[in-house]
VMD Tcl script that builds the backbone (N, CA, C; Angstrom):
set m [mol new atoms 477]
animate dup $m
set s [atomselect $m all]
$s set {name element resname resid chain x y z} {
  {N N MET 1 A 16.927 -21.310 -36.034}
  {CA C MET 1 A 15.800 -20.728 -35.308}
  {C C MET 1 A 16.277 -20.251 -33.933}
  {N N PRO 2 A 16.080 -18.974 -33.593}
  {CA C PRO 2 A 16.540 -18.453 -32.304}
  {C C PRO 2 A 15.752 -19.047 -31.136}
  {N N THR 3 A 16.433 -19.217 -30.015}
  {CA C THR 3 A 15.773 -19.712 -28.807}
  {C C THR 3 A 15.153 -18.538 -28.046}
  {N N GLN 4 A 14.283 -18.845 -27.085}
  {CA C GLN 4 A 13.679 -17.760 -26.295}
  {C C GLN 4 A 14.738 -17.045 -25.472}
  {N N GLY 5 A 15.803 -17.756 -25.064}
  {CA C GLY 5 A 16.904 -17.119 -24.340}
  {C C GLY 5 A 17.634 -16.105 -25.206}
  {N N TRP 6 A 17.831 -16.462 -26.481}
  {CA C TRP 6 A 18.490 -15.556 -27.419}
  {C C TRP 6 A 17.637 -14.305 -27.607}
  {N N VAL 7 A 16.327 -14.518 -27.772}
  {CA C VAL 7 A 15.393 -13.398 -27.947}
  {C C VAL 7 A 15.395 -12.528 -26.684}
  {N N ALA 8 A 15.378 -13.155 -25.513}
  {CA C ALA 8 A 15.378 -12.414 -24.241}
  {C C ALA 8 A 16.629 -11.547 -24.111}
  {N N ASP 9 A 17.780 -12.105 -24.490}
  {CA C ASP 9 A 19.028 -11.339 -24.422}
  {C C ASP 9 A 18.978 -10.106 -25.316}
  {N N ARG 10 A 18.341 -10.228 -26.491}
  {CA C ARG 10 A 18.270 -9.107 -27.435}
  {C C ARG 10 A 17.250 -8.055 -27.018}
  {N N LEU 11 A 16.274 -8.473 -26.195}
  {CA C LEU 11 A 15.189 -7.558 -25.821}
  {C C LEU 11 A 15.377 -6.884 -24.458}
  {N N ALA 12 A 16.283 -7.377 -23.629}
  {CA C ALA 12 A 16.381 -6.900 -22.246}
  {C C ALA 12 A 16.570 -5.388 -22.151}
  {N N GLU 13 A 17.556 -4.841 -22.825}
  {CA C GLU 13 A 17.809 -3.394 -22.749}
  {C C GLU 13 A 16.661 -2.596 -23.358}
  {N N TRP 14 A 16.111 -3.079 -24.450}
  {CA C TRP 14 A 14.989 -2.411 -25.120}
  {C C TRP 14 A 13.776 -2.362 -24.195}
  {N N LEU 15 A 13.514 -3.466 -23.468}
  {CA C LEU 15 A 12.370 -3.513 -22.554}
  {C C LEU 15 A 12.550 -2.573 -21.360}
  {N N LYS 16 A 13.798 -2.389 -20.924}
  {CA C LYS 16 A 14.036 -1.441 -19.826}
  {C C LYS 16 A 13.661 -0.026 -20.245}
  {N N LYS 17 A 13.889 0.299 -21.514}
  {CA C LYS 17 A 13.580 1.638 -22.029}
  {C C LYS 17 A 12.142 1.757 -22.512}
  {N N ASN 18 A 11.499 0.622 -22.806}
  {CA C ASN 18 A 10.142 0.603 -23.348}
  {C C ASN 18 A 9.274 -0.384 -22.572}
  {N N PRO 19 A 9.036 -0.140 -21.287}
  {CA C PRO 19 A 8.332 -1.126 -20.464}
  {C C PRO 19 A 6.872 -1.357 -20.840}
  {N N LYS 20 A 6.274 -0.455 -21.583}
  {CA C LYS 20 A 4.861 -0.609 -21.927}
  {C C LYS 20 A 4.642 -1.294 -23.275}
  {N N LYS 21 A 5.718 -1.638 -23.952}
  {CA C LYS 21 A 5.598 -2.296 -25.256}
  {C C LYS 21 A 5.190 -3.750 -25.078}
  {N N GLY 22 A 4.500 -4.266 -26.082}
  {CA C GLY 22 A 4.017 -5.635 -26.033}
  {C C GLY 22 A 4.813 -6.565 -26.925}
  {N N ALA 23 A 4.331 -7.803 -27.014}
  {CA C ALA 23 A 5.020 -8.831 -27.785}
  {C C ALA 23 A 5.045 -8.499 -29.282}
  {N N LYS 24 A 4.005 -7.862 -29.780}
  {CA C LYS 24 A 3.974 -7.503 -31.201}
  {C C LYS 24 A 5.136 -6.555 -31.533}
  {N N GLU 25 A 5.322 -5.521 -30.718}
  {CA C GLU 25 A 6.417 -4.580 -30.943}
  {C C GLU 25 A 7.780 -5.253 -30.744}
  {N N ALA 26 A 7.851 -6.179 -29.777}
  {CA C ALA 26 A 9.102 -6.912 -29.538}
  {C C ALA 26 A 9.451 -7.767 -30.753}
  {N N LYS 27 A 8.462 -8.405 -31.320}
  {CA C LYS 27 A 8.652 -9.223 -32.529}
  {C C LYS 27 A 9.173 -8.353 -33.666}
  {N N GLU 28 A 8.537 -7.210 -33.883}
  {CA C GLU 28 A 8.948 -6.295 -34.953}
  {C C GLU 28 A 10.371 -5.783 -34.717}
  {N N LYS 29 A 10.719 -5.507 -33.473}
  {CA C LYS 29 A 12.060 -5.017 -33.138}
  {C C LYS 29 A 13.129 -6.049 -33.492}
  {N N VAL 30 A 12.932 -7.281 -33.043}
  {CA C VAL 30 A 13.919 -8.332 -33.306}
  {C C VAL 30 A 14.017 -8.605 -34.804}
  {N N GLU 31 A 12.868 -8.653 -35.479}
  {CA C GLU 31 A 12.878 -8.916 -36.925}
  {C C GLU 31 A 13.615 -7.827 -37.689}
  {N N SER 32 A 13.389 -6.570 -37.324}
  {CA C SER 32 A 14.049 -5.475 -38.046}
  {C C SER 32 A 15.533 -5.368 -37.696}
  {N N ASP 33 A 15.891 -5.608 -36.438}
  {CA C ASP 33 A 17.294 -5.498 -36.016}
  {C C ASP 33 A 18.164 -6.629 -36.553}
  {N N TYR 34 A 17.596 -7.830 -36.654}
  {CA C TYR 34 A 18.409 -8.988 -37.000}
  {C C TYR 34 A 18.031 -9.628 -38.340}
  {N N GLY 35 A 17.055 -9.060 -39.041}
  {CA C GLY 35 A 16.689 -9.543 -40.370}
  {C C GLY 35 A 16.218 -10.985 -40.390}
  {N N ILE 36 A 15.457 -11.373 -39.380}
  {CA C ILE 36 A 14.943 -12.734 -39.317}
  {C C ILE 36 A 13.428 -12.709 -39.196}
  {N N LYS 37 A 12.802 -13.843 -39.449}
  {CA C LYS 37 A 11.366 -14.005 -39.212}
  {C C LYS 37 A 11.208 -14.688 -37.861}
  {N N LEU 38 A 10.329 -14.189 -37.049}
  {CA C LEU 38 A 10.148 -14.704 -35.697}
  {C C LEU 38 A 8.675 -14.967 -35.462}
  {N N LYS 39 A 8.363 -16.111 -34.890}
  {CA C LYS 39 A 6.977 -16.407 -34.527}
  {C C LYS 39 A 6.566 -15.507 -33.365}
  {N N TYR 40 A 5.302 -15.138 -33.347}
  {CA C TYR 40 A 4.783 -14.303 -32.263}
  {C C TYR 40 A 5.007 -14.996 -30.917}
  {N N SER 41 A 4.754 -16.296 -30.867}
  {CA C SER 41 A 4.890 -17.034 -29.608}
  {C C SER 41 A 6.329 -17.003 -29.094}
  {N N LYS 42 A 7.306 -17.055 -30.000}
  {CA C LYS 42 A 8.717 -16.996 -29.603}
  {C C LYS 42 A 9.055 -15.598 -29.071}
  {N N ALA 43 A 8.502 -14.559 -29.708}
  {CA C ALA 43 A 8.720 -13.189 -29.228}
  {C C ALA 43 A 8.075 -13.009 -27.854}
  {N N TRP 44 A 6.875 -13.557 -27.687}
  {CA C TRP 44 A 6.161 -13.442 -26.424}
  {C C TRP 44 A 6.920 -14.138 -25.298}
  {N N SER 45 A 7.357 -15.386 -25.536}
  {CA C SER 45 A 8.067 -16.115 -24.476}
  {C C SER 45 A 9.436 -15.493 -24.210}
  {N N GLY 46 A 10.107 -14.997 -25.252}
  {CA C GLY 46 A 11.393 -14.325 -25.062}
  {C C GLY 46 A 11.230 -13.044 -24.267}
  {N N MET 47 A 10.166 -12.305 -24.561}
  {CA C MET 47 A 9.890 -11.067 -23.843}
  {C C MET 47 A 9.600 -11.358 -22.367}
  {N N ASN 48 A 8.816 -12.392 -22.088}
  {CA C ASN 48 A 8.515 -12.759 -20.701}
  {C C ASN 48 A 9.769 -13.202 -19.955}
  {N N LEU 49 A 10.642 -13.943 -20.631}
  {CA C LEU 49 A 11.896 -14.352 -20.011}
  {C C LEU 49 A 12.769 -13.135 -19.710}
  {N N ALA 50 A 12.813 -12.178 -20.628}
  {CA C ALA 50 A 13.598 -10.953 -20.409}
  {C C ALA 50 A 13.038 -10.169 -19.218}
  {N N LEU 51 A 11.726 -10.054 -19.133}
  {CA C LEU 51 A 11.104 -9.349 -18.007}
  {C C LEU 51 A 11.395 -10.061 -16.690}
  {N N GLN 52 A 11.408 -11.388 -16.741}
  {CA C GLN 52 A 11.728 -12.173 -15.560}
  {C C GLN 52 A 13.179 -11.960 -15.137}
  {N N GLN 53 A 14.075 -11.844 -16.107}
  {CA C GLN 53 A 15.480 -11.588 -15.808}
  {C C GLN 53 A 15.661 -10.185 -15.220}
  {N N ILE 54 A 14.876 -9.232 -15.691}
  {CA C ILE 54 A 14.971 -7.850 -15.214}
  {C C ILE 54 A 14.371 -7.695 -13.818}
  {N N HIS 55 A 13.152 -8.213 -13.642}
  {CA C HIS 55 A 12.399 -7.974 -12.405}
  {C C HIS 55 A 12.384 -9.150 -11.435}
  {N N GLY 56 A 12.785 -10.321 -11.869}
  {CA C GLY 56 A 12.683 -11.517 -11.039}
  {C C GLY 56 A 11.338 -12.188 -11.249}
  {N N LYS 57 A 11.176 -13.375 -10.691}
  {CA C LYS 57 A 9.934 -14.130 -10.838}
  {C C LYS 57 A 8.873 -13.598 -9.871}
  {N N TYR 58 A 7.624 -13.607 -10.312}
  {CA C TYR 58 A 6.518 -13.179 -9.454}
  {C C TYR 58 A 6.531 -13.958 -8.141}
  {N N GLU 59 A 6.650 -15.275 -8.268}
  {CA C GLU 59 A 6.561 -16.137 -7.100}
  {C C GLU 59 A 7.650 -15.807 -6.083}
  {N N GLU 60 A 8.858 -15.504 -6.559}
  {CA C GLU 60 A 9.961 -15.188 -5.655}
  {C C GLU 60 A 9.795 -13.811 -5.011}
  {N N SER 61 A 9.081 -12.914 -5.671}
  {CA C SER 61 A 8.928 -11.564 -5.132}
  {C C SER 61 A 8.076 -11.532 -3.874}
  {N N PHE 62 A 7.236 -12.547 -3.650}
  {CA C PHE 62 A 6.422 -12.557 -2.439}
  {C C PHE 62 A 7.285 -12.645 -1.182}
  {N N GLN 63 A 8.470 -13.284 -1.289}
  {CA C GLN 63 A 9.373 -13.338 -0.137}
  {C C GLN 63 A 9.789 -11.931 0.273}
  {N N LEU 64 A 9.894 -11.028 -0.700}
  {CA C LEU 64 A 10.297 -9.655 -0.390}
  {C C LEU 64 A 9.289 -8.965 0.530}
  {N N LEU 65 A 8.007 -9.369 0.449}
  {CA C LEU 65 A 6.993 -8.815 1.355}
  {C C LEU 65 A 7.370 -9.070 2.808}
  {N N PHE 66 A 7.840 -10.275 3.093}
  {CA C PHE 66 A 8.176 -10.627 4.471}
  {C C PHE 66 A 9.457 -9.924 4.903}
  {N N ASN 67 A 10.380 -9.734 3.985}
  {CA C ASN 67 A 11.590 -8.961 4.298}
  {C C ASN 67 A 11.218 -7.515 4.620}
  {N N TRP 68 A 10.311 -6.944 3.823}
  {CA C TRP 68 A 9.851 -5.570 4.039}
  {C C TRP 68 A 9.126 -5.463 5.379}
  {N N LYS 69 A 8.246 -6.443 5.664}
  {CA C LYS 69 A 7.512 -6.436 6.937}
  {C C LYS 69 A 8.486 -6.480 8.118}
  {N N ALA 70 A 9.505 -7.334 8.030}
  {CA C ALA 70 A 10.484 -7.434 9.111}
  {C C ALA 70 A 11.203 -6.103 9.320}
  {N N GLN 71 A 11.529 -5.429 8.236}
  {CA C GLN 71 A 12.200 -4.124 8.349}
  {C C GLN 71 A 11.254 -3.080 8.949}
  {N N MET 72 A 9.974 -3.122 8.554}
  {CA C MET 72 A 8.993 -2.181 9.099}
  {C C MET 72 A 8.777 -2.411 10.597}
  {N N GLU 73 A 8.831 -3.666 11.029}
  {CA C GLU 73 A 8.638 -3.985 12.448}
  {C C GLU 73 A 9.716 -3.345 13.317}
  {N N ILE 74 A 10.901 -3.141 12.756}
  {CA C ILE 74 A 11.986 -2.514 13.512}
  {C C ILE 74 A 11.663 -1.055 13.815}
  {N N SER 75 A 11.168 -0.330 12.811}
  {CA C SER 75 A 10.940 1.101 12.992}
  {C C SER 75 A 9.515 1.447 13.412}
  {N N SER 76 A 8.569 0.593 13.073}
  {CA C SER 76 A 7.176 0.905 13.362}
  {C C SER 76 A 6.411 -0.392 13.647}
  {N N PRO 77 A 6.592 -0.958 14.849}
  {CA C PRO 77 A 5.992 -2.265 15.161}
  {C C PRO 77 A 4.475 -2.296 15.023}
  {N N GLY 78 A 3.973 -3.434 14.546}
  {CA C GLY 78 A 2.530 -3.657 14.478}
  {C C GLY 78 A 1.810 -2.931 13.367}
  {N N THR 79 A 2.529 -2.441 12.369}
  {CA C THR 79 A 1.866 -1.656 11.329}
  {C C THR 79 A 1.570 -2.447 10.060}
  {N N VAL 80 A 2.123 -3.654 9.947}
  {CA C VAL 80 A 1.908 -4.472 8.756}
  {C C VAL 80 A 1.438 -5.853 9.175}
  {N N GLU 81 A 0.326 -6.283 8.611}
  {CA C GLU 81 A -0.190 -7.629 8.869}
  {C C GLU 81 A -0.303 -8.371 7.541}
  {N N ILE 82 A 0.308 -9.547 7.461}
  {CA C ILE 82 A 0.233 -10.382 6.259}
  {C C ILE 82 A -0.422 -11.695 6.658}
  {N N GLU 83 A -1.428 -12.105 5.891}
  {CA C GLU 83 A -2.084 -13.385 6.146}
  {C C GLU 83 A -1.831 -14.318 4.976}
  {N N LEU 84 A -1.598 -15.579 5.316}
  {CA C LEU 84 A -1.401 -16.622 4.323}
  {C C LEU 84 A -2.528 -17.631 4.463}
  {N N GLN 85 A -2.738 -18.428 3.425}
  {CA C GLN 85 A -3.694 -19.524 3.509}
  {C C GLN 85 A -3.073 -20.758 2.878}
  {N N LYS 86 A -3.429 -21.912 3.412}
  {CA C LYS 86 A -2.876 -23.153 2.899}
  {C C LYS 86 A -3.754 -23.664 1.771}
  {N N ILE 87 A -3.147 -23.866 0.611}
  {CA C ILE 87 A -3.845 -24.429 -0.541}
  {C C ILE 87 A -3.069 -25.675 -0.930}
  {N N GLY 88 A -3.673 -26.817 -0.695}
  {CA C GLY 88 A -2.947 -28.067 -0.891}
  {C C GLY 88 A -1.832 -28.143 0.141}
  {N N LYS 89 A -0.601 -28.297 -0.334}
  {CA C LYS 89 A 0.546 -28.354 0.571}
  {C C LYS 89 A 1.299 -27.031 0.615}
  {N N LYS 90 A 0.851 -26.034 -0.166}
  {CA C LYS 90 A 1.569 -24.762 -0.252}
  {C C LYS 90 A 0.883 -23.675 0.571}
  {N N MET 91 A 1.701 -22.809 1.136}
  {CA C MET 91 A 1.179 -21.617 1.798}
  {C C MET 91 A 1.152 -20.505 0.755}
  {N N CYS 92 A 0.003 -19.862 0.592}
  {CA C CYS 92 A -0.177 -18.822 -0.417}
  {C C CYS 92 A -0.606 -17.511 0.236}
  {N N PHE 93 A -0.258 -16.416 -0.421}
  {CA C PHE 93 A -0.640 -15.082 0.030}
  {C C PHE 93 A -2.158 -14.956 0.024}
  {N N LYS 94 A -2.723 -14.429 1.113}
  {CA C LYS 94 A -4.163 -14.179 1.168}
  {C C LYS 94 A -4.450 -12.684 1.157}
  {N N ARG 95 A -3.793 -11.937 2.074}
  {CA C ARG 95 A -4.038 -10.499 2.127}
  {C C ARG 95 A -2.979 -9.815 2.973}
  {N N ILE 96 A -2.890 -8.504 2.787}
  {CA C ILE 96 A -1.960 -7.674 3.573}
  {C C ILE 96 A -2.694 -6.398 3.966}
  {N N PHE 97 A -2.426 -5.942 5.174}
  {CA C PHE 97 A -2.990 -4.691 5.674}
  {C C PHE 97 A -1.836 -3.848 6.200}
  {N N VAL 98 A -1.790 -2.586 5.786}
  {CA C VAL 98 A -0.702 -1.693 6.182}
  {C C VAL 98 A -1.300 -0.400 6.732}
  {N N ALA 99 A -0.964 -0.093 7.979}
  {CA C ALA 99 A -1.348 1.170 8.615}
  {C C ALA 99 A -0.115 1.663 9.358}
  {N N LEU 100 A 0.692 2.466 8.695}
  {CA C LEU 100 A 1.944 2.926 9.278}
  {C C LEU 100 A 1.682 3.874 10.446}
  {N N LYS 101 A 2.438 3.699 11.522}
  {CA C LYS 101 A 2.227 4.503 12.731}
  {C C LYS 101 A 2.271 6.008 12.465}
  {N N PRO 102 A 3.223 6.519 11.669}
  {CA C PRO 102 A 3.207 7.963 11.401}
  {C C PRO 102 A 1.925 8.421 10.703}
  {N N CYS 103 A 1.364 7.573 9.879}
  {CA C CYS 103 A 0.093 7.938 9.212}
  {C C CYS 103 A -1.055 7.961 10.214}
  {N N ILE 104 A -1.095 6.984 11.109}
  {CA C ILE 104 A -2.137 6.949 12.146}
  {C C ILE 104 A -1.980 8.157 13.069}
  {N N ASP 105 A -0.740 8.445 13.484}
  {CA C ASP 105 A -0.494 9.598 14.353}
  {C C ASP 105 A -0.917 10.900 13.671}
  {N N GLY 106 A -0.602 11.037 12.384}
  {CA C GLY 106 A -0.986 12.230 11.631}
  {C C GLY 106 A -2.496 12.369 11.524}
  {N N PHE 107 A -3.161 11.248 11.313}
  {CA C PHE 107 A -4.624 11.259 11.250}
  {C C PHE 107 A -5.207 11.740 12.578}
  {N N LEU 108 A -4.705 11.191 13.680}
  {CA C LEU 108 A -5.215 11.564 15.007}
  {C C LEU 108 A -4.893 13.008 15.361}
  {N N ALA 109 A -3.767 13.512 14.880}
  {CA C ALA 109 A -3.321 14.860 15.263}
  {C C ALA 109 A -3.909 15.975 14.405}
  {N N GLY 110 A -4.250 15.704 13.152}
  {CA C GLY 110 A -4.623 16.837 12.316}
  {C C GLY 110 A -5.682 16.612 11.264}
  {N N CYS 111 A -6.420 15.515 11.341}
  {CA C CYS 111 A -7.447 15.254 10.328}
  {C C CYS 111 A -8.838 15.277 10.947}
  {N N ARG 112 A -9.792 15.470 10.091}
  {CA C ARG 112 A -11.177 15.368 10.539}
  {C C ARG 112 A -11.436 13.932 10.981}
  {N N PRO 113 A -12.314 13.711 11.933}
  {CA C PRO 113 A -12.495 12.364 12.496}
  {C C PRO 113 A -13.364 11.438 11.637}
  {N N PHE 114 A -13.159 11.459 10.344}
  {CA C PHE 114 A -13.896 10.593 9.427}
  {C C PHE 114 A -12.910 9.989 8.434}
  {N N THR 115 A -13.159 8.770 8.043}
  {CA C THR 115 A -12.333 8.154 6.998}
  {C C THR 115 A -13.237 7.654 5.878}
  {N N GLY 116 A -12.688 7.699 4.687}
  {CA C GLY 116 A -13.373 7.132 3.538}
  {C C GLY 116 A -12.580 5.918 3.077}
  {N N VAL 117 A -13.288 4.876 2.688}
  {CA C VAL 117 A -12.635 3.661 2.217}
  {C C VAL 117 A -13.115 3.377 0.810}
  {N N ASP 118 A -12.181 3.073 -0.070}
  {CA C ASP 118 A -12.520 2.747 -1.449}
  {C C ASP 118 A -11.580 1.661 -1.928}
  {N N ALA 119 A -12.015 0.912 -2.930}
  {CA C ALA 119 A -11.193 -0.177 -3.458}
  {C C ALA 119 A -11.156 -0.098 -4.976}
  {N N SER 120 A -10.091 -0.630 -5.524}
  {CA C SER 120 A -9.897 -0.668 -6.964}
  {C C SER 120 A -9.443 -2.063 -7.358}
  {N N SER 121 A -9.854 -2.520 -8.524}
  {CA C SER 121 A -9.477 -3.856 -8.994}
  {C C SER 121 A -8.037 -3.892 -9.444}
  {N N LEU 122 A -7.364 -4.997 -9.141}
  {CA C LEU 122 A -6.012 -5.256 -9.623}
  {C C LEU 122 A -6.123 -6.269 -10.756}
  {N N ASN 123 A -5.484 -5.977 -11.862}
  {CA C ASN 123 A -5.540 -6.867 -13.015}
  {C C ASN 123 A -4.138 -7.324 -13.364}
  {N N GLY 124 A -4.024 -8.399 -14.060}
  {CA C GLY 124 A -2.720 -8.931 -14.440}
  {C C GLY 124 A -2.649 -10.386 -14.064}
  {N N LYS 125 A -1.445 -10.875 -13.851}
  {CA C LYS 125 A -1.263 -12.282 -13.510}
  {C C LYS 125 A -1.969 -12.621 -12.203}
  {N N TYR 126 A -1.873 -11.734 -11.225}
  {CA C TYR 126 A -2.542 -11.932 -9.950}
  {C C TYR 126 A -3.584 -10.837 -9.787}
  {N N THR 127 A -4.802 -11.234 -9.551}
  {CA C THR 127 A -5.901 -10.277 -9.440}
  {C C THR 127 A -6.269 -10.076 -7.976}
  {N N GLY 128 A -7.097 -9.109 -7.726}
  {CA C GLY 128 A -7.556 -8.842 -6.372}
  {C C GLY 128 A -8.061 -7.425 -6.258}
  {N N GLN 129 A -8.006 -6.898 -5.067}
  {CA C GLN 129 A -8.484 -5.552 -4.776}
  {C C GLN 129 A -7.410 -4.800 -3.991}
  {N N LEU 130 A -7.274 -3.527 -4.292}
  {CA C LEU 130 A -6.432 -2.629 -3.509}
  {C C LEU 130 A -7.376 -1.631 -2.862}
  {N N ALA 131 A -7.448 -1.654 -1.543}
  {CA C ALA 131 A -8.343 -0.746 -0.814}
  {C C ALA 131 A -7.496 0.248 -0.032}
  {N N SER 132 A -8.013 1.464 0.069}
  {CA C SER 132 A -7.308 2.474 0.856}
  {C C SER 132 A -8.295 3.216 1.741}
  {N N ALA 133 A -7.789 3.629 2.895}
  {CA C ALA 133 A -8.571 4.451 3.811}
  {C C ALA 133 A -7.937 5.835 3.804}
  {N N THR 134 A -8.752 6.846 3.532}
  {CA C THR 134 A -8.244 8.211 3.478}
  {C C THR 134 A -9.082 9.112 4.386}
  {N N ALA 135 A -8.477 10.206 4.751}
  {CA C ALA 135 A -9.164 11.219 5.553}
  {C C ALA 135 A -8.917 12.570 4.883}
  {N N VAL 136 A -9.431 13.621 5.487}
  {CA C VAL 136 A -9.202 14.987 4.996}
  {C C VAL 136 A -8.480 15.743 6.100}
  {N N ASP 137 A -7.345 16.365 5.715}
  {CA C ASP 137 A -6.561 17.085 6.722}
  {C C ASP 137 A -7.033 18.538 6.852}
  {N N GLY 138 A -6.304 19.324 7.625}
  {CA C GLY 138 A -6.666 20.714 7.897}
  {C C GLY 138 A -6.635 21.618 6.678}
  {N N HIS 139 A -5.952 21.217 5.613}
  {CA C HIS 139 A -5.892 21.996 4.376}
  {C C HIS 139 A -6.893 21.510 3.343}
  {N N ASN 140 A -7.794 20.624 3.752}
  {CA C ASN 140 A -8.774 19.993 2.865}
  {C C ASN 140 A -8.112 19.120 1.794}
  {N N TRP 141 A -6.969 18.554 2.114}
  {CA C TRP 141 A -6.278 17.628 1.208}
  {C C TRP 141 A -6.517 16.206 1.687}
  {N N LEU 142 A -6.441 15.263 0.731}
  {CA C LEU 142 A -6.563 13.855 1.108}
  {C C LEU 142 A -5.347 13.436 1.926}
  {N N TYR 143 A -5.601 12.638 2.916}
  {CA C TYR 143 A -4.542 12.133 3.782}
  {C C TYR 143 A -4.689 10.616 3.840}
  {N N TYR 144 A -3.658 9.902 3.403}
  {CA C TYR 144 A -3.733 8.445 3.378}
  {C C TYR 144 A -3.455 7.881 4.763}
  {N N VAL 145 A -4.352 7.035 5.227}
  {CA C VAL 145 A -4.267 6.478 6.560}
  {C C VAL 145 A -3.783 5.027 6.521}
  {N N ALA 146 A -4.337 4.216 5.622}
  {CA C ALA 146 A -4.003 2.797 5.556}
  {C C ALA 146 A -4.363 2.249 4.182}
  {N N TYR 147 A -3.823 1.069 3.883}
  {CA C TYR 147 A -4.211 0.383 2.655}
  {C C TYR 147 A -4.133 -1.123 2.861}
  {N N ALA 148 A -4.803 -1.846 1.977}
  {CA C ALA 148 A -4.833 -3.308 2.053}
  {C C ALA 148 A -4.919 -3.882 0.647}
  {N N ILE 149 A -4.415 -5.088 0.494}
  {CA C ILE 149 A -4.552 -5.835 -0.753}
  {C C ILE 149 A -5.153 -7.186 -0.375}
  {N N PHE 150 A -6.222 -7.570 -1.073}
  {CA C PHE 150 A -6.896 -8.828 -0.767}
  {C C PHE 150 A -7.555 -9.366 -2.031}
  {N N ASP 151 A -8.101 -10.595 -1.926}
  {CA C ASP 151 A -8.618 -11.259 -3.112}
  {C C ASP 151 A -9.952 -10.704 -3.610}
  {N N SER 152 A -10.881 -10.444 -2.732}
  {CA C SER 152 A -12.177 -9.913 -3.160}
  {C C SER 152 A -12.826 -9.147 -2.017}
  {N N GLU 153 A -13.809 -8.351 -2.378}
  {CA C GLU 153 A -14.498 -7.549 -1.375}
  {C C GLU 153 A -15.515 -8.425 -0.654}
  {N N THR 154 A -15.132 -8.881 0.518}
  {CA C THR 154 A -16.030 -9.668 1.355}
  {C C THR 154 A -16.124 -8.981 2.714}
  {N N LYS 155 A -17.106 -9.354 3.481}
  {CA C LYS 155 A -17.245 -8.787 4.821}
  {C C LYS 155 A -16.005 -9.084 5.664}
  {N N ASP 156 A -15.489 -10.291 5.533}
  {CA C ASP 156 A -14.291 -10.692 6.279}
  {C C ASP 156 A -13.103 -9.793 5.940}
  {N N ASN 157 A -12.901 -9.501 4.665}
  {CA C ASN 157 A -11.794 -8.638 4.267}
  {C C ASN 157 A -11.990 -7.199 4.727}
  {N N TRP 158 A -13.209 -6.689 4.684}
  {CA C TRP 158 A -13.433 -5.314 5.120}
  {C C TRP 158 A -13.215 -5.168 6.628}
  {N N VAL 159 A -13.613 -6.188 7.379}
  {CA C VAL 159 A -13.416 -6.145 8.841}
  {C C VAL 159 A -11.927 -6.212 9.138}
}
mol reanalyze $m
mol bondsrecalc $m
mol representation Tube
mol addrep $m
């Protein structure tokens, strides 16, 4: 019986070329390529392990936010705000707000003095809202001013 590591090794290159495929297709691929019967759960866990090997762990990727913020502070100070909250003994991501200085300068220099704000739901392992503030420039095109990611639409988050 193949292990999830064995399945992950066989699926890694295939997943890079077929990122939208699911566990059912992964199961069929391994079964047809290697002439074996595979449980759906083994294909699913092998596929998740392969994706983790390709992209890294979700939890570890949050550190990259702080690396990115530090780099942004060098070229455009004060444009990224990240808030954390303590849950039990762990510090967890709460929300991020990004308003890059060149975008703010562009808004002030060439856009109509109105902004529209809209939000969209984020689905997947981590849920929440992605909100963006846009304006209209001199060519009547949308101009992105700022964006934020947060857990839910509350008065506190909008402020």
